[in-house]
N, C-alpha and C positions, 0 to 999 in steps of 0.2 A: 324461212322454209327449211334450210339446211339443218337448223337446230332441232326441228321436230324429228327429222330423220335420225339424227344423232341420238336424241333423247329416247326414241323408241327402241334403240338397240343397246341401251345402257344396261350393264350387268350390275353396276354399283354406282352410288352417288354419295359424295361427301358434301353436305350442305355448307352454306356460307358461315354458319356459326360453329361448325365443327373444327376441332383441333386434334390432330393425331400425330404421334411420334412412333416410328417403328418401321417394319418391313411390309411391303404390299406386293403380293403376287396374285395374278388373276388371268383369266381368259375372257375374251370379249372386250367391251369398251367400258372404261371407268372414267367418270368426270369428278374433278375435285374443284369445289368452289370455296372451300375453307382453307385452313392452314395445315400443311403436311410437312413433316421433316423425317428423313430416313432414307430408305431404299425402295425403288420400284423395279419389279422384274416381270415382264410379260412379253409374249410374242405378238400381242395385239395392240390396242389403241389406248393411250392415256390422253385425256383432255384436261387441261388446266383452264378452268372457266375465268370469266372476267374478274371475279373477286378472289380467285384462287391465288394462294401464295405457297409455292412448293420449293423446299430446299432439300434436294435429294440427289443421289446417284441413280440415274435412270437408264435402264436397258429395256427397250420396247420395240415393237414393230413400227408403230407410228406415234409421234408426239405432236399434239396440237396445242399450242400455247396462246391463250387469249388474256392471260393474267401475268403473274410473275413466276419465273422459274429460275432457280439458281442451282448449279451443280454440273457435274459431268453427265452428258447425255449421249447415249449410243442408240441410234434408231436403225433398224435393218431395212426399213422401207422409206420413210421420209420424216422430216421435221417441218412443221408449219408454224411460223411466228406471225401472228395477226397484228393488225394496227392497234396501237395503244398498249401493247404488251411489252414486257421486258424479260430478256433472257441473259443471264450472266453465267459463263462457264465454257467448258470445252465441248464442242459438238462433233460427232462422227456419224455421218449419214450419206447414203448415195444420192439423196434428193433433198433440197432445201428451198423453202419458200419464205421470203421475208417481205411482208407488206409494208407499204409506205406508212410511216408513223410508228413502226415497231422499233425497239432498241435491242441490238445484239452486241453484248460486250463480252468478248472472249475470242476463242479460236475455233476454226471449223476445218474438218478434214473430210473430203468427199471422194478421195481416191481409194481404191482397193488394190491389194496385191494381185488379184486375179486380172483386173483390167490392165495393169502394167505388163503382165506376162503376155497377154493376148496381143497388145500393141507391139511389143518387141518381136514376137514371132512374125506378125504381118510385115513389120518394117524390114526385117532381115530377108524375107522372101522377096519383097519389092526391090530392096537394094541389090540382092543377088542377081535378079533379072536385069536390072539396069546396068550392073557391072559387066555382065556377060555381053550385053549389046554394045557397051562402050568399048570393050576389048576387041570385039570383032570388027568394029567400025574403024579402029585405029590402024 
């Protein structure tokens, strides 16, 4: 059922027998079931289908892998690695889903500089209040 919804929103589709080497930029959702090598740049969604084999530097909003994906991947929204898929490379994303049976071979960074700054500000406010109470109690 989910596939029908994804397919109805596709802007481009690279079939199982297709082989492409180069740079891919797009808006909307693109699904690759063939072989792709190069660079992908989008603010939207890249789907690597079950038969897809992608070796690329990927910058996307959302990356959904159901096949093979190799390279550095930066996703501003999320990365999904589904069962029976393989991902090798460096991942950077605020949200990561790895299903049982998937293989992830690489590193993952899920923190952002903004989140760290917010936590430090909150921590200092809390520590300042606690220190004040501790001083007056002594």
